[in-house]
C-alpha positions as a Python dict, from the first residue, in 0.01 Angstrom:
ca = {
    (1, 'M'): (0, 0, 0),
    (2, 'S'): (116, -92, -347),
    (3, 'P'): (130, -470, -396),
    (4, 'S'): (447, -428, -599),
    (5, 'N'): (608, -312, -277),
    (6, 'M'): (476, -596, -71),
    (7, 'T'): (734, -858, -157),
    (8, 'H'): (1003, -705, 59),
    (9, 'T'): (1158, -776, 391),
    (10, 'A'): (1278, -577, 686),
    (11, 'P'): (1300, -579, 1064),
    (12, 'A'): (950, -558, 1210),
    (13, 'P'): (920, -288, 1474),
    (14, 'R'): (596, -306, 1669),
    (15, 'K'): (590, 48, 1814),
    (16, 'P'): (611, 394, 1661),
    (17, 'N'): (972, 486, 1597),
    (18, 'A'): (973, 861, 1660),
    (19, 'L'): (1351, 871, 1698),
    (20, 'R'): (1411, 718, 1358),
    (21, 'A'): (1160, 955, 1199),
    (22, 'A'): (1338, 1246, 1364),
    (23, 'V'): (1669, 1123, 1224),
    (24, 'S'): (1508, 1110, 878),
    (25, 'V'): (1392, 1470, 908),
    (26, 'A'): (1734, 1574, 1036),
    (27, 'L'): (1900, 1404, 739),
    (28, 'L'): (1682, 1604, 502),
    (29, 'G'): (1782, 1931, 666),
    (30, 'G'): (2138, 1806, 684),
    (31, 'F'): (2140, 1743, 312),
    (32, 'Y'): (2097, 2112, 234),
    (33, 'V'): (2369, 2201, 486),
    (34, 'Y'): (2590, 1927, 338),
    (35, 'A'): (2540, 2064, -14),
    (36, 'L'): (2622, 2419, 93),
    (37, 'L'): (2933, 2299, 278),
    (38, 'I'): (3051, 2128, -41),
    (39, 'V'): (2996, 2453, -232),
    (40, 'A'): (3191, 2640, 34),
    (41, 'A'): (3473, 2385, 24),
    (42, 'V'): (3495, 2405, -355),
    (43, 'A'): (3496, 2785, -339),
    (44, 'A'): (3768, 2784, -74),
    (45, 'G'): (3976, 2542, -276),
    (46, 'T'): (3938, 2756, -586),
    (47, 'V'): (4045, 3071, -399),
    (48, 'Y'): (4348, 2890, -256),
    (49, 'V'): (4462, 2769, -600),
    (50, 'V'): (4419, 3115, -752),
    (51, 'M'): (4614, 3279, -468),
    (52, 'R'): (4882, 3012, -483),
    (53, 'F'): (4934, 2991, -860),
    (54, 'G'): (4804, 3325, -984),
    (55, 'S'): (4668, 3350, -1339),
    (56, 'S'): (4819, 3027, -1461),
    (57, 'R'): (4642, 2777, -1687),
    (58, 'A'): (4587, 2551, -1386),
    (59, 'S'): (4409, 2833, -1205),
    (60, 'V'): (4180, 2892, -1501),
    (61, 'E'): (4092, 2522, -1516),
    (62, 'V'): (4026, 2507, -1141),
    (63, 'I'): (3805, 2819, -1159),
    (64, 'G'): (3605, 2661, -1441),
    (65, 'F'): (3572, 2335, -1250),
    (66, 'G'): (3472, 2508, -926),
    (67, 'L'): (3223, 2733, -1100),
    (68, 'G'): (3063, 2434, -1273),
    (69, 'I'): (3029, 2244, -945),
    (70, 'T'): (2887, 2545, -762),
    (71, 'V'): (2628, 2624, -1029),
    (72, 'A'): (2521, 2258, -1055),
    (73, 'V'): (2472, 2228, -678),
    (74, 'L'): (2284, 2556, -639),
    (75, 'V'): (2058, 2488, -937),
    (76, 'A'): (1975, 2140, -806),
    (77, 'L'): (1896, 2279, -460),
    (78, 'Y'): (1677, 2551, -608),
    (79, 'R'): (1484, 2301, -819),
    (80, 'A'): (1433, 2073, -519),
    (81, 'L'): (1297, 2354, -304),
    (82, 'R'): (1066, 2474, -581),
    (83, 'H'): (949, 2127, -684),
    (84, 'K'): (584, 2049, -614),
    (85, 'P'): (432, 1703, -640),
    (86, 'S'): (155, 1654, -890),
    (87, 'P'): (-193, 1612, -740),
    (88, 'P'): (-322, 1253, -730),
    (89, 'Q'): (-485, 1134, -1051),
    (90, 'G'): (-819, 956, -1057),
    (91, 'V'): (-1192, 977, -1108),
    (92, 'R'): (-1346, 1183, -829),
    (93, 'L'): (-1628, 1013, -639),
    (94, 'T'): (-1907, 1223, -492),
    (95, 'R'): (-2112, 1105, -197),
    (96, 'A'): (-2387, 1012, -441),
    (97, 'D'): (-2139, 800, -641),
    (98, 'A'): (-2013, 607, -339),
    (99, 'P'): (-2223, 657, -25),
    (100, 'G'): (-2092, 338, 135),
    (101, 'L'): (-1728, 419, 61),
    (102, 'W'): (-1758, 773, 198),
    (103, 'E'): (-1924, 642, 513),
    (104, 'L'): (-1656, 376, 555),
    (105, 'A'): (-1377, 631, 507),
    (106, 'E'): (-1520, 877, 756),
    (107, 'R'): (-1593, 613, 1018),
    (108, 'S'): (-1242, 472, 979),
    (109, 'A'): (-1093, 820, 1019),
    (110, 'E'): (-1303, 887, 1326),
    (111, 'A'): (-1206, 555, 1484),
    (112, 'A'): (-840, 628, 1410),
    (113, 'G'): (-873, 970, 1574),
    (114, 'T'): (-794, 1168, 1262),
    (115, 'R'): (-959, 1383, 998),
    (116, 'G'): (-1130, 1214, 701),
    (117, 'P'): (-1050, 1268, 333),
    (118, 'D'): (-1146, 1578, 142),
    (119, 'E'): (-1161, 1378, -180),
    (120, 'I'): (-1192, 1011, -277),
    (121, 'L'): (-1050, 909, -613),
    (122, 'V'): (-1056, 579, -800),
    (123, 'D'): (-800, 469, -1057),
    (124, 'P'): (-719, 153, -1258),
    (125, 'D'): (-426, 36, -1042),
    (126, 'F'): (-440, -256, -799),
    (127, 'N'): (-364, -37, -502),
    (128, 'A'): (-490, 189, -226),
    (129, 'A'): (-314, 497, -95),
    (130, 'V'): (-351, 821, 96),
    (131, 'S'): (-182, 1151, 35),
    (132, 'E'): (-195, 1497, 186),
    (133, 'D'): (-113, 1827, 22),
    (134, 'A'): (85, 1929, 328),
    (135, 'K'): (240, 2276, 352),
    (136, 'A'): (566, 2410, 493),
    (137, 'L'): (763, 2093, 416),
    (138, 'G'): (491, 1882, 578),
    (139, 'L'): (467, 2074, 904),
    (140, 'V'): (118, 2209, 824),
    (141, 'G'): (-165, 1982, 714),
    (142, 'G'): (-345, 2027, 383),
    (143, 'R'): (-604, 1871, 157),
    (144, 'R'): (-639, 1497, 206),
    (145, 'Y'): (-696, 1235, -63),
    (146, 'L'): (-795, 870, -46),
    (147, 'I'): (-707, 689, -370),
    (148, 'V'): (-868, 350, -430),
    (149, 'G'): (-773, 114, -711),
    (150, 'L'): (-1087, -20, -877),
    (151, 'P'): (-934, -369, -937),
    (152, 'L'): (-868, -401, -562),
    (153, 'L'): (-1219, -291, -468),
    (154, 'A'): (-1368, -521, -735),
    (155, 'S'): (-1194, -832, -599),
    (156, 'F'): (-1218, -780, -221),
    (157, 'T'): (-1492, -847, 27),
    (158, 'T'): (-1620, -557, 234),
    (159, 'G'): (-1440, -682, 546),
    (160, 'R'): (-1103, -712, 376),
    (161, 'F'): (-1150, -379, 206),
    (162, 'R'): (-1231, -220, 545),
    (163, 'A'): (-893, -347, 665),
    (164, 'V'): (-718, -184, 368),
    (165, 'I'): (-890, 148, 437),
    (166, 'G'): (-812, 113, 807),
    (167, 'H'): (-445, 70, 720),
    (168, 'E'): (-450, 385, 506),
    (169, 'F'): (-608, 594, 782),
    (170, 'G'): (-353, 447, 1018),
    (171, 'H'): (-101, 646, 815),
    (172, 'Y'): (-306, 960, 869),
    (173, 'S'): (-343, 903, 1242),
    (174, 'Q'): (33, 874, 1283),
    (175, 'A'): (94, 1184, 1070),
    (176, 'H'): (281, 964, 821),
    (177, 'T'): (143, 1162, 528),
    (178, 'R'): (302, 1480, 661),
    (179, 'L'): (633, 1306, 715),
    (180, 'G'): (578, 1171, 365),
    (181, 'A'): (590, 1528, 235),
    (182, 'L'): (930, 1568, 398),
    (183, 'A'): (1047, 1235, 264),
    (184, 'Y'): (927, 1326, -84),
    (185, 'R'): (1109, 1659, -70),
    (186, 'G'): (1423, 1479, 42),
    (187, 'H'): (1404, 1222, -236),
    (188, 'V'): (1358, 1497, -494),
    (189, 'A'): (1654, 1695, -360),
    (190, 'V'): (1888, 1397, -345),
    (191, 'R'): (1790, 1257, -684),
    (192, 'L'): (1819, 1597, -854),
    (193, 'M'): (2165, 1635, -709),
    (194, 'L'): (2271, 1290, -824),
    (195, 'A'): (2132, 1362, -1172),
    (196, 'A'): (2328, 1688, -1186),
    (197, 'F'): (2653, 1494, -1146),
    (198, 'A'): (2556, 1176, -1333),
    (199, 'E'): (2794, 1246, -1621),
    (200, 'R'): (3089, 1326, -1393),
    (201, 'R'): (3186, 970, -1307),
    (202, 'F'): (3530, 1053, -1166),
    (203, 'N'): (3432, 1368, -984),
    (204, 'P'): (3495, 1339, -609),
    (205, 'V'): (3193, 1562, -545),
    (206, 'T'): (2978, 1293, -709),
    (207, 'W'): (3116, 1036, -466),
    (208, 'L'): (3033, 1260, -171),
    (209, 'F'): (2671, 1303, -283),
    (210, 'R'): (2634, 931, -354),
    (211, 'A'): (2756, 846, -6),
    (212, 'Y'): (2504, 1084, 151),
    (213, 'A'): (2228, 955, -79),
    (214, 'A'): (2295, 596, 29),
    (215, 'L'): (2265, 696, 395),
    (216, 'F'): (1950, 901, 333),
    (217, 'F'): (1769, 631, 133),
    (218, 'N'): (1860, 363, 386),
    (219, 'V'): (1718, 562, 677),
    (220, 'Q'): (1408, 665, 479),
    (221, 'A'): (1338, 304, 385),
    (222, 'G'): (1364, 198, 748),
    (223, 'V'): (1123, 472, 855),
    (224, 'S'): (877, 373, 583),
    (225, 'R'): (884, 6, 687),
    (226, 'A'): (822, 101, 1049),
    (227, 'Q'): (527, 313, 942),
    (228, 'E'): (374, 22, 753),
    (229, 'F'): (383, -196, 1065),
    (230, 'E'): (226, 85, 1271),
    (231, 'A'): (-55, 131, 1017),
    (232, 'D'): (-115, -247, 1013),
    (233, 'Q'): (-170, -255, 1387),
    (234, 'I'): (-414, 36, 1367),
    (235, 'A'): (-605, -145, 1089),
    (236, 'A'): (-634, -454, 1310),
    (237, 'R'): (-772, -247, 1597),
    (238, 'L'): (-1026, -78, 1369),
    (239, 'T'): (-1145, -374, 1162),
    (240, 'G'): (-1042, -686, 1351),
    (241, 'G'): (-735, -905, 1334),
    (242, 'E'): (-898, -1173, 1119),
    (243, 'N'): (-1009, -927, 849),
    (244, 'T'): (-668, -761, 844),
    (245, 'R'): (-471, -1085, 821),
    (246, 'A'): (-703, -1211, 547),
    (247, 'A'): (-666, -883, 355),
    (248, 'F'): (-288, -900, 359),
    (249, 'R'): (-288, -1265, 254),
    (250, 'E'): (-522, -1183, -34),
    (251, 'L'): (-333, -876, -160),
    (252, 'P'): (-48, -1057, -342),
    (253, 'V'): (-291, -1319, -474),
    (254, 'M'): (-530, -1070, -633),
    (255, 'A'): (-244, -847, -748),
    (256, 'A'): (-101, -1147, -936),
    (257, 'A'): (-447, -1232, -1073),
    (258, 'W'): (-494, -875, -1200),
    (259, 'S'): (-150, -883, -1362),
    (260, 'R'): (-225, -1212, -1540),
    (261, 'Y'): (-564, -1088, -1650),
    (262, 'Q'): (-407, -777, -1803),
    (263, 'E'): (-139, -973, -1986),
    (264, 'Q'): (-357, -1260, -2109),
    (265, 'Y'): (-687, -1083, -2178),
    (266, 'M'): (-716, -709, -2130),
    (267, 'L'): (-408, -620, -2339),
    (268, 'L'): (-458, -904, -2586),
    (269, 'G'): (-533, -670, -2875),
    (270, 'A'): (-318, -376, -2768),
    (271, 'Q'): (-83, -402, -3064),
    (272, 'Q'): (-383, -396, -3298),
    (273, 'K'): (-530, -102, -3100),
    (274, 'L'): (-825, -312, -2987),
    (275, 'V'): (-945, -299, -2627),
    (276, 'P'): (-1241, -467, -2454),
    (277, 'D'): (-1549, -257, -2390),
    (278, 'D'): (-1591, -397, -2038),
    (279, 'V'): (-1253, -419, -1865),
    (280, 'F'): (-1375, -479, -1510),
    (281, 'G'): (-1655, -712, -1613),
    (282, 'G'): (-1385, -917, -1781),
    (283, 'F'): (-1185, -925, -1459),
    (284, 'A'): (-1484, -1072, -1276),
    (285, 'A'): (-1522, -1339, -1547),
    (286, 'F'): (-1149, -1413, -1528),
    (287, 'R'): (-1163, -1465, -1151),
    (288, 'E'): (-1453, -1704, -1193),
    (289, 'G'): (-1299, -1893, -1484),
    (290, 'R'): (-955, -1920, -1321),
    (291, 'A'): (-1082, -2004, -972),
    (292, 'E'): (-857, -2311, -945),
    (293, 'E'): (-552, -2115, -1062),
    (294, 'I'): (-625, -1843, -805),
    (295, 'E'): (-666, -2105, -531),
    (296, 'A'): (-323, -2239, -626),
    (297, 'L'): (-183, -1888, -579),
    (298, 'R'): (-337, -1875, -233),
    (299, 'A'): (-165, -2202, -144),
    (300, 'E'): (180, -2061, -225),
    (301, 'P'): (400, -1931, 61),
    (302, 'L'): (364, -1560, 131),
    (303, 'P'): (640, -1339, -14),
    (304, 'D'): (923, -1302, 238),
    (305, 'K'): (1217, -1163, 39),
    (306, 'A'): (1350, -811, 75),
    (307, 'H'): (1614, -551, 7),
    (308, 'R'): (1749, -294, 248),
    (309, 'L'): (1608, -7, 38),
    (310, 'D'): (1256, -150, 21),
    (311, 'T'): (993, 81, 167),
    (312, 'H'): (747, -199, 256),
    (313, 'P'): (809, -509, 469),
    (314, 'P'): (724, -847, 314),
    (315, 'I'): (369, -976, 347),
    (316, 'A'): (490, -1275, 548),
    (317, 'A'): (643, -1048, 814),
    (318, 'R'): (334, -827, 825),
    (319, 'V'): (95, -1118, 868),
    (320, 'A'): (320, -1267, 1137),
    (321, 'A'): (317, -933, 1321),
    (322, 'L'): (-64, -949, 1328),
    (323, 'E'): (-89, -1297, 1476),
    (324, 'G'): (-292, -1283, 1795),
    (325, 'A'): (-460, -953, 1705),
    (326, 'P'): (-822, -994, 1824),
    (327, 'G'): (-1140, -917, 1633),
    (328, 'E'): (-1387, -1127, 1435),
    (329, 'P'): (-1560, -1032, 1107),
    (330, 'R'): (-1883, -836, 1136),
    (331, 'P'): (-2216, -911, 967),
    (332, 'G'): (-2193, -808, 603),
    (333, 'D'): (-1814, -835, 585),
    (334, 'E'): (-1837, -1118, 331),
    (335, 'A'): (-2040, -904, 88),
    (336, 'P'): (-1853, -777, -221),
    (337, 'A'): (-1688, -440, -167),
    (338, 'T'): (-1840, -324, -496),
    (339, 'G'): (-2156, -262, -295),
    (340, 'L'): (-1986, 43, -145),
    (341, 'L'): (-2046, 219, -478),
    (342, 'A'): (-2389, 325, -597),
    (343, 'D'): (-2328, 188, -948),
    (344, 'F'): (-2003, -3, -991),
    (345, 'D'): (-2045, -52, -1368),
    (346, 'A'): (-2103, 319, -1429),
    (347, 'I'): (-1793, 416, -1232),
    (348, 'A'): (-1592, 145, -1409),
    (349, 'R'): (-1689, 299, -1741),
    (350, 'R'): (-1574, 641, -1618),
    (351, 'V'): (-1237, 498, -1512),
    (352, 'D'): (-1209, 325, -1851),
    (353, 'A'): (-1282, 647, -2036),
    (354, 'E'): (-1021, 834, -1832),
    (355, 'W'): (-733, 593, -1885),
    (356, 'I'): (-791, 416, -2217),
    (357, 'S'): (-646, 606, -2512),
    (358, 'P'): (-912, 757, -2741),
    (359, 'D'): (-736, 634, -3059),
    (360, 'V'): (-817, 266, -2992),
    (361, 'E'): (-1126, 74, -3093),
    (362, 'R'): (-1359, -66, -2829),
    (363, 'V'): (-1487, -415, -2908),
    (364, 'P'): (-1698, -669, -2718),
    (365, 'W'): (-1518, -957, -2553),
    (366, 'S'): (-1686, -1191, -2804),
    (367, 'E'): (-1498, -1014, -3087),
    (368, 'L'): (-1170, -916, -2920),
    (369, 'C'): (-1012, -1260, -2932),
    (370, 'H'): (-1110, -1336, -3294),
    (371, 'R'): (-1016, -998, -3437),
    (372, 'T'): (-682, -996, -3257),
    (373, 'A'): (-589, -1348, -3369),
    (374, 'A'): (-709, -1276, -3723),
    (375, 'A'): (-487, -966, -3744),
    (376, 'V'): (-184, -1151, -3610),
    (377, 'H'): (-233, -1447, -3845),
    (378, 'G'): (-286, -1212, -4137),
    (379, 'K'): (46, -1035, -4081),
    (380, 'Q'): (233, -1362, -4028),
    (381, 'A'): (73, -1509, -4341),
    (382, 'D'): (185, -1203, -4539),
    (383, 'A'): (544, -1274, -4427),
    (384, 'A'): (508, -1634, -4546),
    (385, 'Y'): (366, -1524, -4882),
    (386, 'R'): (659, -1283, -4926),
    (387, 'A'): (900, -1576, -4891),
    (388, 'V'): (694, -1780, -5140),
    (389, 'E'): (711, -1488, -5383),
    (390, 'R'): (1090, -1479, -5354),
    (391, 'V'): (1102, -1843, -5459),
    (392, 'L'): (807, -1887, -5699),
    (393, 'G'): (751, -1533, -5823),
    (394, 'P'): (456, -1298, -5769),
    (395, 'E'): (211, -1489, -5992),
    (396, 'R'): (233, -1806, -5782),
    (397, 'A'): (271, -1647, -5437),
    (398, 'N'): (-42, -1810, -5298),
    (399, 'L'): (-146, -2131, -5126),
    (400, 'D'): (-254, -2299, -5449),
    (401, 'G'): (82, -2224, -5611),
    (402, 'L'): (263, -2352, -5302),
    (403, 'L'): (62, -2679, -5313),
    (404, 'T'): (133, -2730, -5680),
    (405, 'E'): (507, -2678, -5635),
    (406, 'A'): (525, -2889, -5317),
    (407, 'K'): (340, -3187, -5463),
    (408, 'E'): (420, -3172, -5833),
    (409, 'G'): (736, -2964, -5862),
    (410, 'R'): (1043, -2925, -5643),
    (411, 'G'): (929, -3138, -5348),
    (412, 'K'): (1187, -3139, -5071),
    (413, 'R'): (1401, -2883, -5249),
    (414, 'L'): (1115, -2634, -5222),
    (415, 'W'): (1130, -2624, -4844),
    (416, 'A'): (1506, -2565, -4850),
    (417, 'D'): (1458, -2279, -5095),
    (418, 'L'): (1183, -2130, -4876),
    (419, 'E'): (1405, -2153, -4568),
    (420, 'A'): (1674, -1959, -4753),
    (421, 'A'): (1408, -1702, -4844),
    (422, 'N'): (1321, -1659, -4472),
    (423, 'F'): (993, -1852, -4477),
    (424, 'P'): (873, -1813, -4116),
    (425, 'R'): (841, -2108, -3882),
    (426, 'G'): (486, -2239, -3887),
    (427, 'G'): (433, -2050, -4213),
    (428, 'V'): (215, -2320, -4374),
    (429, 'R'): (-5, -2340, -4067),
    (430, 'T'): (-40, -1960, -4060),
    (431, 'I'): (-129, -1946, -4430),
    (432, 'I'): (-403, -2209, -4386),
    (433, 'A'): (-541, -2044, -4072),
    (434, 'S'): (-546, -1701, -4239),
    (435, 'A'): (-722, -1841, -4546),
    (436, 'A'): (-977, -2019, -4325),
    (437, 'I'): (-1044, -1694, -4136),
    (438, 'A'): (-1090, -1502, -4462),
    (439, 'S'): (-1330, -1776, -4579),
    (440, 'G'): (-1535, -1756, -4261),
    (441, 'A'): (-1453, -2121, -4189),
    (442, 'L'): (-1249, -2063, -3874),
    (443, 'R'): (-1312, -1858, -3566),
    (444, 'F'): (-1120, -1790, -3243),
    (445, 'E'): (-1339, -1798, -2934),
    (446, 'L'): (-1255, -1655, -2596),
    (447, 'S'): (-1223, -1896, -2305),
    (448, 'W'): (-1200, -1767, -1948),
    (449, 'D'): (-1074, -2098, -1810),
    (450, 'G'): (-792, -2164, -2058),
    (451, 'P'): (-645, -2084, -2401),
    (452, 'M'): (-863, -1950, -2680),
    (453, 'R'): (-1055, -2210, -2880),
    (454, 'V'): (-1012, -2257, -3256),
    (455, 'V'): (-1346, -2369, -3400),
    (456, 'G'): (-1514, -2415, -3737),
    (457, 'R'): (-1857, -2316, -3856),
    (458, 'D'): (-2012, -2608, -3667),
    (459, 'G'): (-1856, -2499, -3337),
    (460, 'E'): (-1627, -2802, -3332),
    (461, 'P'): (-1246, -2774, -3315),
    (462, 'F'): (-1089, -2674, -3648),
    (463, 'D'): (-788, -2897, -3721),
    (464, 'V'): (-536, -2651, -3865),
    (465, 'D'): (-245, -2876, -3768),
    (466, 'G'): (-396, -3174, -3953),
    (467, 'L'): (-440, -2972, -4271),
    (468, 'S'): (-82, -2839, -4241),
    (469, 'A'): (54, -3191, -4199),
    (470, 'M'): (-110, -3294, -4527),
    (471, 'V'): (92, -3031, -4713),
    (472, 'F'): (416, -3189, -4591),
    (473, 'D'): (301, -3550, -4629),
    (474, 'E'): (479, -3704, -4927),
    (475, 'D'): (203, -3964, -4971),
    (476, 'T'): (-72, -3702, -5008),
    (477, 'D'): (-119, -3539, -5348),
    (478, 'A'): (-224, -3182, -5414),
    (479, 'A'): (-578, -3278, -5514),
    (480, 'S'): (-635, -3448, -5178),
    (481, 'V'): (-514, -3140, -4991),
    (482, 'R'): (-739, -2912, -5197),
    (483, 'E'): (-1035, -3144, -5134),
    (484, 'A'): (-968, -3146, -4758),
    (485, 'L'): (-943, -2766, -4751),
    (486, 'A'): (-1267, -2728, -4946),
    (487, 'K'): (-1441, -2973, -4714),
    (488, 'Q'): (-1344, -2749, -4420),
    (489, 'G'): (-1479, -2445, -4604),
    (490, 'V'): (-1144, -2290, -4704),
    (491, 'D'): (-1166, -2094, -5029),
    (492, 'L'): (-830, -2119, -5208),
    (493, 'A'): (-907, -1798, -5396),
    (494, 'L'): (-878, -1616, -5061),
    (495, 'A'): (-546, -1784, -4973),
    (496, 'V'): (-336, -1487, -5088),
    (497, 'S'): (-146, -1206, -4924),
    (498, 'S'): (-352, -922, -4785),
    (499, 'G'): (-88, -674, -4900),
    (500, 'A'): (-146, -481, -4576),
    (501, 'T'): (212, -517, -4453),
    (502, 'T'): (565, -515, -4588),
    (503, 'A'): (875, -681, -4451),
    (504, 'A'): (990, -342, -4321),
    (505, 'S'): (662, -245, -4154),
    (506, 'H'): (596, -589, -4007),
    (507, 'A'): (945, -611, -3858),
    (508, 'A'): (935, -252, -3728),
    (509, 'E'): (598, -305, -3561),
    (510, 'R'): (732, -601, -3363),
    (511, 'A'): (1082, -463, -3303),
    (512, 'R'): (1232, -388, -2966),
    (513, 'I'): (1570, -214, -2953),
    (514, 'I'): (1805, -422, -2739),
    (515, 'A'): (2150, -278, -2813),
    (516, 'A'): (2321, 9, -2993),
    (517, 'S'): (2664, 128, -3107),
    (518, 'D'): (2757, 494, -3124),
    (519, 'V'): (2961, 476, -3445),
    (520, 'V'): (2987, 201, -3707),
    (521, 'E'): (3077, 210, -4073),
    (522, 'L'): (2819, 95, -4325),
    (523, 'N'): (2964, 85, -4677),
    (524, 'G'): (3226, 333, -4559),
    (525, 'E'): (2976, 582, -4414),
    (526, 'K'): (2969, 647, -4038),
    (527, 'R'): (2634, 582, -3871),
    (528, 'H'): (2471, 497, -3541),
    (529, 'L'): (2366, 132, -3518),
    (530, 'F'): (2053, 23, -3331),
    (531, 'A'): (2016, -354, -3303),
    (532, 'A'): (1657, -468, -3257),
    (533, 'T'): (1487, -803, -3213),
    (534, 'T'): (1377, -810, -3578),
    (535, 'G'): (1643, -614, -3764),
    (536, 'L'): (1911, -343, -3770),
    (537, 'A'): (1858, 33, -3800),
    (538, 'F'): (2137, 266, -3919),
    (539, 'L'): (2094, 638, -3847),
    (540, 'H'): (2309, 925, -3976),
    (541, 'L'): (2534, 1072, -3708),
    (542, 'G'): (2398, 1372, -3523),
    (543, 'Q'): (2535, 1624, -3276),
    (544, 'G'): (2741, 1468, -2998),
    (545, 'E'): (2874, 1118, -2955),
    (546, 'G'): (2885, 840, -2704),
    (547, 'E'): (2632, 660, -2492),
    (548, 'K'): (2458, 987, -2404),
    (549, 'R'): (2386, 1054, -2772),
    (550, 'L'): (2246, 702, -2822),
    (551, 'K'): (2010, 740, -2525),
    (552, 'Q'): (1900, 1080, -2653),
    (553, 'V'): (1814, 936, -2996),
    (554, 'M'): (1629, 641, -2841),
    (555, 'Q'): (1431, 876, -2617),
    (556, 'E'): (1342, 1107, -2904),
    (557, 'C'): (1247, 831, -3148),
    (558, 'G'): (1086, 591, -2904),
    (559, 'G'): (1150, 282, -3115),
    (560, 'V'): (1231, 150, -3460),
    (561, 'E'): (928, 316, -3621),
    (562, 'G'): (1053, 649, -3484),
    (563, 'L'): (1401, 580, -3620),
    (564, 'I'): (1256, 508, -3964),
    (565, 'G'): (1074, 839, -3941),
    (566, 'S'): (1413, 998, -3872),
    (567, 'A'): (1545, 863, -4205),
    (568, 'A'): (1724, 561, -4061),
    (569, 'L'): (1810, 277, -4297),
    (570, 'W'): (1598, -13, -4166),
    (571, 'L'): (1725, -360, -4252),
    (572, 'P'): (1479, -623, -4125),
    (573, 'F'): (1621, -971, -4076),
    (574, 'E'): (1343, -1104, -4299),
    (575, 'E'): (1509, -932, -4595),
    (576, 'V'): (1860, -1060, -4512),
    (577, 'K'): (1975, -1355, -4724),
    (578, 'H'): (2326, -1401, -4592),
    (579, 'I'): (2571, -1257, -4338),
    (580, 'E'): (2939, -1345, -4366),
    (581, 'Q'): (3186, -1239, -4099),
    (582, 'L'): (3507, -1105, -4250),
    (583, 'K'): (3857, -1094, -4105),
    (584, 'G'): (3971, -781, -3930),
    (585, 'M'): (4086, -634, -3599),
    (586, 'S'): (3727, -542, -3514),
    (587, 'Y'): (3394, -696, -3607),
    (588, 'K'): (3343, -685, -3982),
    (589, 'A'): (3068, -850, -4184),
    (590, 'R'): (2924, -860, -4535),
    (591, 'I'): (2542, -850, -4538),
    (592, 'V'): (2357, -963, -4851),
    (593, 'T'): (1983, -896, -4880),
    (594, 'Q'): (1727, -1107, -5065),
    (595, 'D'): (1735, -870, -5364),
    (596, 'G'): (2116, -893, -5389),
    (597, 'T'): (2208, -561, -5226),
    (598, 'E'): (2534, -582, -5030),
    (599, 'Y'): (2644, -392, -4720),
    (600, 'T'): (2976, -399, -4536),
    (601, 'L'): (2937, -341, -4161),
    (602, 'V'): (3248, -248, -3959),
    (603, 'Q'): (3272, -198, -3583),
    (604, 'K'): (3472, 105, -3464),
    (605, 'L'): (3697, 6, -3175),
    (606, 'M'): (3660, 331, -2977),
    (607, 'S'): (3282, 348, -3011),
    (608, 'D'): (3056, 351, -2706),
    (609, 'D'): (2800, 71, -2699),
    (610, 'I'): (2476, 6, -2514),
    (611, 'G'): (2447, -368, -2471),
    (612, 'K'): (2622, -592, -2728),
    (613, 'P'): (2492, -500, -3074),
    (614, 'F'): (2725, -726, -3269),
    (615, 'E'): (2618, -1027, -3065),
    (616, 'V'): (2266, -959, -3196),
    (617, 'V'): (2402, -998, -3550),
    (618, 'D'): (2585, -1318, -3456),
    (619, 'Q'): (2275, -1457, -3290),
    (620, 'F'): (2078, -1407, -3611),
    (621, 'V'): (2351, -1593, -3804),
    (622, 'R'): (2341, -1882, -3554),
    (623, 'Q'): (1963, -1905, -3571),
    (624, 'R'): (1976, -1919, -3950),
    (625, 'A'): (2236, -2195, -3931),
    (626, 'Q'): (2023, -2397, -3684),
    (627, 'R'): (1722, -2373, -3914),
}
């Protein structure tokens, strides 16, 4: 019952569709027959060509082609038959850990006329699911698992959570989990076969498998959607129509809330390897602080869009199918579902320990916001100081030197020179904020109902923007700016670069590869080009060429930092002074760095590209021109 699958649409059958399920099973068996028929047809064709043309070159080529097809098909079939799904992942709950949850699960199973779970697991996803380690392609039952997402349990009432569990055991009662084993086996077989022929774009055998795959996935999706409707009706009978409708209405709301919480709070310090020490306590505080925002989500129309391959119907269709289902909430249904666990906080800590990487630092919420913002401002300030150093020299690459030059030296010309030296936007503001943080005069405080607060020692808002404006104000002299900074507690002696980052490391840390070219020439030497959001990486050519080689390198390296580790030349945009496009049949440009080094970049016309790498270069040039 993944919420990510709940924004889809489909016809809404109200009764079990045994015929469609049977067709799905038949298609799985038919796939293996289909694959073997293709092998037989290829073999027959090969024999015919050999008998017709003897030991000619054409016969040799056909034999090689037929042998390749046959081996690929048989290997894919063997792997599919041998493939076993991984067991569900999660923290195992004993009856002592979750007496209420075990009782609820077993009562729901009994009411649904099916066997209860052998294990209950909790994980950090906003989801609930059931699975069964079925044997003999799903024909024989096996060990049963109930997997509960802790964010879902933490944000639902007991009544709504009962409806979710009722839905999951509705799958068990209809033997959906056993059919799921068949469906899984079929998906594995079809996808392995498609992968085996992925590189053979113009192979007719590929087209045959793709056609069968399209039919198989369409039928499987239809069966899955029908099963969801069946499980919904069972949930309504077990827990009441009102609880079930309310649960489905709340699912997309709380799924969106969890997603926003992760993005805005929980993962706030991820890049700095800082994580909160109380993830689920933070989610409770977020729901309370953003109550109005969550209410606005509830007021939005239910998701009703879909695709023919979606495995879940849209929430709107599912709620509509439950209209008129009888059943009122029971006493205690409004209590938090966290009461089903003996000690929610203890289990939350176990889930945290299981999923959060051990190489990160745990910090209290009161420190997470400040330390994250301080680290970000420090790195951005270092970039600003590097630009100041390019213009004023290392001895004056500090805030005091910048003030002196701005007010008593070059004036307006200074800002033009800094722009040419890649002074970052908002650089003055970042320098002042970083200096104030280092001086202990500024602090970032977490706010659950809005953006973080920037405050001074007295707890009142710290006016970074006002101080920045004074630096640019032609009517304000340097002494007045220094006095204002001192009054706010900013120590100018601390307004210097931390030295913790370089242009290369800062750009690589923030980089995301967005395009690549298989072969370019850089100063006459052939290289791979990887265009990233913050620079260009040039890697020596390796074995193989084309798009496949680029994807292999990207997979092996993982990102720009991995490319640098593989001896790539990393050219961050911060260090680029000028790019001039030269005339030629293909893209050609002269790149000049801040230290005067020159590179000539030439596009090779027959090179395979991922995305549009040379548009990335042009975009950088346009952005520089706009600034």
